[in-house]
SEPATI-847268 format. One record per residue (C-alpha): x, y, z; residue in three letters. Coordinates in Angstrom, 2 decimals, padded with zeros to 5 digits. Layout:
// residues N
+---------+---------+---------+-----+
|       X |       Y |       Z | res |
+---------+---------+---------+-----+
|       X |       Y |       Z | ALA |
...
+---------+---------+---------+-----+
This chain:
// residues 317
+---------+---------+---------+-----+
|       X |       Y |       Z | res |
+---------+---------+---------+-----+
| -021.78 |  000.75 |  014.39 | UNK |
| -018.17 | -000.49 |  012.81 | UNK |
| -019.70 | -003.10 |  010.49 | UNK |
| -019.62 | -000.83 |  007.09 | UNK |
| -016.52 |  000.43 |  008.03 | UNK |
| -014.31 | -002.80 |  007.78 | UNK |
| -013.72 | -003.29 |  004.16 | UNK |
| -011.40 | -000.91 |  003.52 | UNK |
| -010.26 |  002.61 |  004.65 | UNK |
| -012.01 |  005.88 |  003.27 | UNK |
| -014.97 |  005.99 |  003.35 | UNK |
| -014.55 |  009.67 |  005.18 | UNK |
| -018.30 |  010.66 |  003.54 | UNK |
| -020.40 |  007.57 |  004.72 | UNK |
| -018.58 |  008.55 |  008.13 | UNK |
| -020.11 |  012.00 |  008.02 | UNK |
| -023.45 |  010.72 |  006.89 | UNK |
| -023.86 |  007.72 |  009.82 | UNK |
| -021.88 |  009.82 |  012.51 | UNK |
| -022.29 |  013.33 |  011.23 | UNK |
| -020.49 |  016.38 |  012.14 | UNK |
| -018.24 |  017.72 |  009.88 | UNK |
| -014.38 |  018.57 |  009.97 | UNK |
| -013.54 |  014.91 |  010.22 | UNK |
| -010.03 |  013.87 |  010.68 | UNK |
| -009.21 |  010.87 |  008.51 | UNK |
| -007.00 |  007.99 |  009.55 | UNK |
| -008.45 |  005.28 |  007.95 | UNK |
| -005.68 |  004.77 |  005.57 | UNK |
| -002.00 |  004.10 |  005.65 | UNK |
| -001.55 |  007.12 |  003.17 | UNK |
|  001.01 |  009.72 |  003.85 | UNK |
| -000.69 |  012.50 |  005.97 | UNK |
|  002.27 |  015.13 |  004.62 | UNK |
|  002.50 |  015.08 |  000.53 | UNK |
|  004.82 |  015.28 | -001.85 | UNK |
|  004.15 |  019.23 | -002.40 | UNK |
|  005.40 |  019.78 | -005.88 | UNK |
|  003.21 |  021.65 | -008.44 | UNK |
|  002.86 |  020.30 | -011.60 | UNK |
|  001.14 |  021.67 | -015.35 | UNK |
|  000.33 |  018.74 | -017.68 | UNK |
| -001.09 |  019.13 | -020.91 | UNK |
| -004.92 |  017.61 | -020.42 | UNK |
| -005.92 |  018.82 | -024.49 | UNK |
| -003.50 |  016.13 | -025.89 | UNK |
| -002.99 |  011.77 | -025.76 | UNK |
| -000.07 |  011.23 | -023.19 | UNK |
|  002.59 |  010.43 | -025.73 | UNK |
|  004.61 |  007.13 | -025.33 | UNK |
|  008.06 |  009.35 | -023.99 | UNK |
|  006.67 |  010.38 | -021.10 | UNK |
|  005.35 |  006.85 | -020.02 | UNK |
|  008.71 |  005.47 | -021.14 | UNK |
|  010.17 |  008.39 | -018.52 | UNK |
|  007.70 |  007.54 | -016.02 | UNK |
|  008.91 |  004.10 | -016.14 | UNK |
|  012.63 |  004.52 | -016.06 | UNK |
|  012.60 |  006.98 | -012.83 | UNK |
|  010.29 |  004.77 | -011.28 | UNK |
|  013.02 |  001.55 | -012.27 | UNK |
|  015.77 |  003.53 | -011.01 | UNK |
|  014.08 |  004.49 | -007.57 | UNK |
|  012.84 |  000.90 | -007.16 | UNK |
|  016.56 | -000.57 | -008.18 | UNK |
|  015.65 | -002.45 | -011.25 | UNK |
|  015.95 | -002.90 | -014.26 | UNK |
|  013.03 | -000.54 | -016.85 | UNK |
|  012.73 | -003.64 | -018.79 | UNK |
|  011.06 | -004.94 | -016.12 | UNK |
|  008.73 | -002.18 | -015.00 | UNK |
|  005.32 | -001.61 | -016.08 | UNK |
|  003.04 |  001.73 | -015.13 | UNK |
| -000.58 |  000.51 | -014.13 | UNK |
| -003.78 |  002.89 | -012.91 | UNK |
| -003.34 |  001.84 | -009.75 | UNK |
| -001.43 | -001.14 | -008.30 | UNK |
| -004.34 | -003.03 | -007.27 | UNK |
| -006.42 | -003.90 | -010.67 | UNK |
| -002.94 | -005.16 | -011.41 | UNK |
| -003.37 | -007.36 | -008.71 | UNK |
| -006.35 | -008.56 | -010.45 | UNK |
| -005.48 | -008.85 | -013.69 | UNK |
| -002.20 | -011.21 | -012.56 | UNK |
| -004.62 | -012.94 | -010.37 | UNK |
| -006.70 | -013.62 | -013.41 | UNK |
| -003.03 | -014.12 | -015.23 | UNK |
| -002.00 | -016.78 | -012.94 | UNK |
| -004.94 | -018.27 | -012.03 | UNK |
| -004.54 | -019.98 | -008.87 | UNK |
| -003.00 | -019.31 | -005.65 | UNK |
| -002.92 | -018.97 | -002.44 | UNK |
| -002.62 | -015.89 | -000.06 | UNK |
| -001.13 | -014.89 |  003.40 | UNK |
| -004.39 | -013.50 |  005.77 | UNK |
| -004.75 | -011.13 |  007.31 | UNK |
| -004.30 | -008.73 |  004.81 | UNK |
| -005.87 | -006.29 |  001.80 | UNK |
| -009.14 | -007.51 |  000.79 | UNK |
| -008.01 | -007.39 | -002.85 | UNK |
| -005.42 | -010.30 | -002.39 | UNK |
| -008.33 | -012.22 | -001.49 | UNK |
| -009.97 | -011.63 | -004.69 | UNK |
| -007.16 | -012.25 | -006.77 | UNK |
| -007.38 | -015.47 | -005.87 | UNK |
| -010.91 | -016.23 | -005.03 | UNK |
| -010.91 | -020.14 | -005.45 | UNK |
| -007.15 | -019.85 | -003.38 | UNK |
| -006.85 | -020.45 |  000.51 | UNK |
| -005.54 | -018.31 |  003.08 | UNK |
| -002.05 | -019.76 |  004.35 | UNK |
|  001.20 | -019.08 |  005.74 | UNK |
|  002.99 | -019.82 |  003.18 | UNK |
|  003.46 | -021.31 | -001.29 | UNK |
|  002.00 | -025.08 |  000.16 | UNK |
|  001.02 | -026.92 | -002.87 | UNK |
| -000.66 | -023.55 | -004.62 | UNK |
|  000.71 | -022.61 | -007.97 | UNK |
|  001.20 | -018.94 | -006.71 | UNK |
|  001.57 | -017.21 | -003.64 | UNK |
|  000.76 | -013.63 | -002.36 | UNK |
|  001.26 | -011.09 |  000.52 | UNK |
|  002.50 | -008.14 |  001.40 | UNK |
|  005.23 | -006.55 |  002.75 | UNK |
|  005.20 | -004.88 |  004.72 | UNK |
|  002.13 | -006.62 |  005.93 | UNK |
| -001.57 | -004.69 |  006.09 | UNK |
| -002.77 | -004.38 |  009.07 | UNK |
| -000.47 | -005.42 |  010.95 | UNK |
|  002.87 | -004.45 |  009.90 | UNK |
|  004.89 | -007.37 |  010.26 | UNK |
|  008.35 | -007.38 |  007.67 | UNK |
|  008.85 | -011.05 |  005.93 | UNK |
|  012.80 | -011.43 |  006.29 | UNK |
|  014.54 | -011.62 |  002.15 | UNK |
|  015.43 | -014.95 |  002.86 | UNK |
|  012.25 | -016.71 |  003.21 | UNK |
|  010.48 | -014.91 |  000.74 | UNK |
|  013.65 | -016.18 | -001.30 | UNK |
|  012.47 | -019.71 |  000.07 | UNK |
|  009.10 | -019.36 | -000.98 | UNK |
|  010.27 | -018.01 | -004.50 | UNK |
|  012.49 | -021.36 | -005.19 | UNK |
|  009.87 | -023.82 | -004.49 | UNK |
|  007.54 | -021.69 | -006.63 | UNK |
|  010.10 | -021.71 | -009.39 | UNK |
|  010.87 | -025.54 | -009.21 | UNK |
|  007.44 | -026.18 | -010.15 | UNK |
|  006.73 | -023.48 | -012.41 | UNK |
|  004.63 | -021.01 | -009.81 | UNK |
|  004.90 | -017.76 | -008.97 | UNK |
|  005.45 | -015.18 | -006.08 | UNK |
|  004.06 | -012.18 | -005.60 | UNK |
|  004.97 | -009.76 | -003.32 | UNK |
|  002.83 | -006.47 | -002.66 | UNK |
|  005.29 | -003.87 | -001.85 | UNK |
|  002.49 | -000.92 | -001.58 | UNK |
|  004.13 |  000.24 |  001.62 | UNK |
|  008.02 | -000.48 |  000.78 | UNK |
|  009.20 |  003.33 |  000.02 | UNK |
|  009.52 |  004.01 |  003.49 | UNK |
|  011.72 |  001.18 |  004.82 | UNK |
|  013.40 |  000.01 |  001.02 | UNK |
|  015.56 | -002.29 |  003.22 | UNK |
|  013.22 | -004.55 |  002.95 | UNK |
|  011.77 | -004.46 | -000.63 | UNK |
|  013.07 | -007.19 | -002.80 | UNK |
|  012.13 | -005.01 | -005.78 | UNK |
|  015.67 | -005.26 | -007.36 | UNK |
|  015.12 | -009.63 | -007.01 | UNK |
|  013.24 | -009.24 | -009.92 | UNK |
|  014.77 | -010.99 | -013.13 | UNK |
|  016.96 | -012.72 | -010.70 | UNK |
|  014.20 | -014.32 | -009.55 | UNK |
|  012.56 | -015.54 | -012.64 | UNK |
|  009.46 | -016.46 | -010.97 | UNK |
|  008.93 | -013.34 | -008.52 | UNK |
|  006.15 | -010.53 | -009.33 | UNK |
|  005.87 | -007.24 | -007.22 | UNK |
|  003.84 | -004.37 | -006.92 | UNK |
|  004.32 | -001.15 | -006.29 | UNK |
|  002.04 |  001.95 | -005.39 | UNK |
|  003.47 |  005.79 | -006.11 | UNK |
|  000.15 |  007.04 | -003.84 | UNK |
|  000.82 |  005.89 | -000.34 | UNK |
|  004.51 |  007.23 |  000.00 | UNK |
|  003.96 |  010.19 | -001.89 | UNK |
|  000.04 |  010.79 | -000.41 | UNK |
| -001.12 |  011.22 | -003.23 | UNK |
| -003.53 |  007.98 | -003.64 | UNK |
| -005.64 |  009.90 | -006.16 | UNK |
| -003.66 |  009.80 | -008.92 | UNK |
| -004.01 |  005.96 | -009.46 | UNK |
| -000.54 |  004.91 | -010.52 | UNK |
|  001.38 |  002.21 | -009.26 | UNK |
|  004.28 | -000.35 | -010.94 | UNK |
|  004.23 | -004.14 | -011.93 | UNK |
|  007.65 | -005.30 | -011.14 | UNK |
|  008.08 | -008.37 | -013.35 | UNK |
|  009.69 | -010.86 | -015.93 | UNK |
|  008.71 | -009.98 | -019.96 | UNK |
|  006.24 | -012.46 | -020.61 | UNK |
|  004.64 | -010.37 | -017.05 | UNK |
|  004.63 | -007.19 | -018.48 | UNK |
|  004.11 | -007.94 | -022.02 | UNK |
|  000.51 | -009.54 | -020.96 | UNK |
| -000.15 | -006.24 | -019.19 | UNK |
|  000.48 | -003.85 | -021.62 | UNK |
| -001.05 | -005.70 | -024.26 | UNK |
| -004.72 | -005.18 | -021.69 | UNK |
| -003.54 | -001.52 | -020.84 | UNK |
| -003.45 | -000.33 | -024.19 | UNK |
| -001.65 |  002.64 | -025.35 | UNK |
| -002.53 |  005.29 | -022.77 | UNK |
| -002.55 |  003.19 | -019.72 | UNK |
| -002.26 |  006.76 | -017.49 | UNK |
| -003.25 |  010.27 | -017.86 | UNK |
| -001.23 |  013.17 | -018.37 | UNK |
| -001.45 |  014.15 | -014.39 | UNK |
| -000.57 |  011.03 | -012.96 | UNK |
|  002.52 |  011.06 | -016.03 | UNK |
|  003.96 |  014.41 | -014.74 | UNK |
|  003.79 |  013.61 | -011.08 | UNK |
|  005.06 |  010.55 | -011.28 | UNK |
|  008.53 |  011.65 | -013.31 | UNK |
|  008.82 |  014.68 | -010.94 | UNK |
|  008.64 |  012.95 | -007.81 | UNK |
|  010.80 |  010.13 | -008.01 | UNK |
|  013.50 |  012.74 | -009.02 | UNK |
|  012.93 |  015.00 | -006.13 | UNK |
|  015.95 |  012.65 | -004.33 | UNK |
|  015.93 |  015.29 | -000.88 | UNK |
|  011.98 |  015.27 | -000.49 | UNK |
|  012.12 |  011.06 | -000.34 | UNK |
|  014.39 |  010.84 |  002.15 | UNK |
|  013.37 |  013.64 |  004.58 | UNK |
|  009.68 |  011.46 |  004.09 | UNK |
|  011.04 |  008.37 |  004.95 | UNK |
|  013.00 |  009.97 |  008.26 | UNK |
|  009.40 |  012.29 |  008.88 | UNK |
|  007.07 |  009.06 |  008.77 | UNK |
|  009.57 |  007.19 |  011.23 | UNK |
|  009.47 |  009.98 |  013.49 | UNK |
|  005.60 |  010.07 |  013.28 | UNK |
|  005.24 |  006.41 |  014.00 | UNK |
|  007.76 |  007.12 |  016.66 | UNK |
|  005.27 |  009.38 |  018.04 | UNK |
|  002.26 |  007.42 |  017.63 | UNK |
|  003.87 |  004.19 |  019.48 | UNK |
|  004.24 |  006.75 |  022.48 | UNK |
|  000.76 |  008.08 |  021.97 | UNK |
| -000.98 |  004.85 |  022.09 | UNK |
|  000.90 |  003.22 |  024.65 | UNK |
|  000.60 |  005.43 |  027.27 | UNK |
| -003.26 |  004.82 |  026.68 | UNK |
| -002.59 |  001.31 |  027.64 | UNK |
| -002.51 | -000.01 |  024.22 | UNK |
| -000.35 | -002.72 |  022.39 | UNK |
|  000.54 | -001.33 |  018.92 | UNK |
|  001.70 | -004.05 |  016.64 | UNK |
|  003.65 | -003.85 |  013.40 | UNK |
|  006.93 | -002.24 |  011.82 | UNK |
|  005.27 | -000.24 |  009.08 | UNK |
|  005.93 |  003.36 |  009.75 | UNK |
|  002.40 |  004.13 |  007.61 | UNK |
|  000.00 |  003.48 |  010.49 | UNK |
|  000.02 |  001.52 |  013.29 | UNK |
| -001.96 | -001.72 |  014.04 | UNK |
| -003.55 | -001.62 |  018.15 | UNK |
| -005.00 | -004.85 |  020.19 | UNK |
| -008.00 | -004.33 |  022.79 | UNK |
| -009.58 | -001.88 |  021.05 | UNK |
| -012.93 | -002.99 |  021.67 | UNK |
| -015.62 |  000.23 |  021.05 | UNK |
| -012.76 |  002.27 |  020.15 | UNK |
| -014.11 |  002.84 |  016.91 | UNK |
| -016.84 |  004.40 |  018.06 | UNK |
| -015.55 |  006.29 |  020.73 | UNK |
| -013.00 |  008.08 |  018.61 | UNK |
| -015.95 |  008.73 |  015.34 | UNK |
| -018.06 |  010.38 |  017.71 | UNK |
| -014.73 |  012.75 |  018.04 | UNK |
| -015.15 |  012.49 |  014.57 | UNK |
| -011.88 |  010.59 |  013.63 | UNK |
| -012.25 |  008.00 |  011.60 | UNK |
| -010.13 |  004.40 |  012.11 | UNK |
| -009.86 |  001.15 |  010.37 | UNK |
| -012.03 | -001.57 |  012.31 | UNK |
| -011.91 | -005.53 |  011.04 | UNK |
| -014.84 | -007.19 |  011.11 | UNK |
| -012.46 | -010.46 |  011.37 | UNK |
| -011.23 | -009.26 |  014.79 | UNK |
| -013.27 | -006.88 |  016.71 | UNK |
| -010.18 | -006.59 |  019.15 | UNK |
| -007.93 | -004.59 |  016.14 | UNK |
| -008.24 | -001.54 |  015.04 | UNK |
| -005.98 |  000.01 |  012.63 | UNK |
| -004.72 |  003.79 |  012.95 | UNK |
| -003.31 |  006.09 |  010.46 | UNK |
| -000.66 |  008.33 |  011.77 | UNK |
| -001.59 |  012.48 |  011.35 | UNK |
|  000.80 |  014.83 |  010.94 | UNK |
|  000.03 |  018.46 |  011.94 | UNK |
|  000.07 |  019.57 |  015.40 | UNK |
| -003.45 |  020.38 |  015.74 | UNK |
| -004.16 |  016.43 |  014.50 | UNK |
| -002.39 |  015.49 |  017.30 | UNK |
| -003.30 |  017.51 |  020.05 | UNK |
| -007.21 |  016.55 |  018.50 | UNK |
| -006.44 |  012.19 |  018.85 | UNK |
| -004.77 |  012.68 |  022.13 | UNK |
| -007.80 |  014.29 |  023.41 | UNK |
| -010.70 |  011.63 |  022.25 | UNK |
| -008.04 |  008.71 |  023.28 | UNK |
| -008.24 |  010.64 |  026.80 | UNK |
| -011.67 |  011.55 |  026.88 | UNK |
| -013.41 |  008.74 |  024.90 | UNK |
+---------+---------+---------+-----+
């Protein structure tokens, strides 16, 4: 019974209520299973200082390769995407994608490219299929949209693991480009609800006017500054994510599944009919899709005991 788990990942409490049992292994999201380990000490009694926000945006902008003038911190890129959709007013989006992409342009249509739309939204790397769109295609779409005063909106929530696919550094040069970045997926701290919108002055000004003087809590400000400065951890996390993804490819192939995509945060498999329920009975939560029952997306385990548990469930399911 996968119907109640197709909207998004992370419904662990609902899975435990429906299937029963404790000690669940959550592979329903693409969040890094080995989070940034830094300790933070935030002042919870004081309102956040403006200087802390400036420091966070400067550190994040340096990580993305863009000017801080084009960087706006937001309490989660998911909310920012909805605001951008309302500000632009109409657009199309590539499908399959995040559910939020369809919500951002509720009157729009799924498409493979901009067509005649005022805006075109896509994820790169894409979710759930992990495909990567080359920069030359993105530039061609941007130039087409810019000629019509339109917008190219690129959701790079999973780009930290493969920075070579990012077009964040083009913000400003491509004057009708908006890029969204997520902190929680790569750093493994999704509960902080921290993200960034990279865009030209009017986009940043619009968001700041809506978010107000204190867009982020003290914990997000402190953790973000420290994490983006942790170059050694970032480099090692990229290597670890790639290595774990390769191990997952081998495990899934050994059980006869065709693996799709190039995003090291997760793997999408075809020919997975019934596998969601079989794994759930082993208390392993994955992500099914109502629009394609043959697909199943799996996050990547980290601990050795989790690998053993997944392998046993695939073997004995």
